[in-house]
C-alpha positions in Angstrom: -2.0 -12.2 24.8 0.4 -9.5 25.3 0.6 -6.1 27.0 1.6 -3.0 24.9 2.0 0.6 26.2 3.0 4.0 24.4 3.6 6.9 25.4 1.8 9.4 23.6 2.2 13.1 23.6 -1.2 14.3 23.7 -0.1 18.0 22.4 -2.8 20.2 23.4 -5.7 17.6 23.4 -4.6 16.3 26.7 -2.4 19.0 28.2 -4.5 21.5 29.3 -4.9 23.4 26.2 -0.8 23.2 25.8 -0.2 24.4 29.3 1.4 20.8 30.5 4.3 20.4 27.9 5.7 17.3 27.4 10.0 17.1 28.7 11.5 15.0 26.4 14.5 15.7 28.5 14.1 12.9 30.6 13.9 9.9 27.5 14.0 7.5 26.7 10.8 6.5 29.0 10.8 2.9 29.9 7.7 0.7 31.2 8.5 -2.4 33.0 5.9 -5.2 34.2 6.6 -7.8 36.6 4.2 -10.2 37.9 1.5 -8.8 35.1 -1.6 -10.8 35.6 -5.6 -10.6 33.8 -8.5 -12.7 33.7 -11.3 -12.6 31.0 -13.9 -13.3 29.2 -13.6 -15.2 26.2 -15.9 -14.5 23.6 -17.9 -16.6 20.6 -16.2 -14.9 17.6 -19.0 -15.9 15.5 -21.5 -13.9 17.5 -19.8 -11.8 19.1 -22.0 -11.5 22.0 -20.5 -10.5 25.2 -23.7 -11.8 27.3 -22.1 -14.7 28.7 -19.4 -12.3 30.4 -22.0 -11.1 32.4 -22.2 -14.3 34.4 -21.8 -14.6 38.0 -18.8 -17.1 37.7 -16.2 -14.1 36.6 -15.3 -12.7 39.8 -15.6 -9.0 38.7 -19.4 -9.3 38.0 -19.7 -9.7 42.0 -21.3 -7.0 44.1 -18.3 -6.5 46.1 -16.9 -4.4 43.0 -19.9 -2.4 41.9 -18.5 0.5 43.8 -15.6 1.6 45.7 -15.8 1.1 49.6 -14.5 4.3 51.3 -11.2 3.8 51.7 -10.7 2.9 48.4 -13.0 5.9 47.2 -10.8 8.2 49.2 -7.6 6.8 47.5 -9.1 7.3 44.1 -9.9 11.0 45.0 -6.4 11.6 46.4 -5.1 10.2 42.6 -7.5 11.9 40.8 -6.8 15.4 42.9 -2.8 15.1 42.7 -2.4 13.3 39.4 -5.3 13.5 37.1 -4.4 16.9 34.5 -7.1 15.9 32.0 -10.6 14.3 32.4 -12.5 14.1 29.0 -16.2 13.9 31.1 -15.3 17.8 31.8 -14.0 18.3 28.8 -17.3 20.3 27.1 -15.2 21.6 24.2 -14.4 18.2 22.7 -17.3 16.5 24.3 -20.7 18.7 24.2 -22.3 15.5 25.2 -20.2 13.2 27.2 -19.6 9.6 27.0 -22.2 7.3 28.9 -19.3 6.0 31.2 -19.0 9.5 32.4 -22.2 9.5 34.3 -20.6 6.9 36.7 -18.4 8.9 38.2 
């Protein structure tokens, strides 16, 4: 497994209708990953069912992770308010019917 990242210029799709421009004068852009760890659930490549990944043996299925606690919710709200410039869940022009995950916000 490896980590890949890319810097993508969403042009006007993800830049407030083209109002927020990428300042390419700051390139080259670099990202560093250190101490990165990931947990996952391996699926059977023949059946492609993900049902075993819903098992209680995986930490991410613990009830503790079903929703944010008040401190986590506040941190999320601060980041969302100060840094999110585009939210496809509220983009009615490109997504007249929002994707299913948008109902969870």
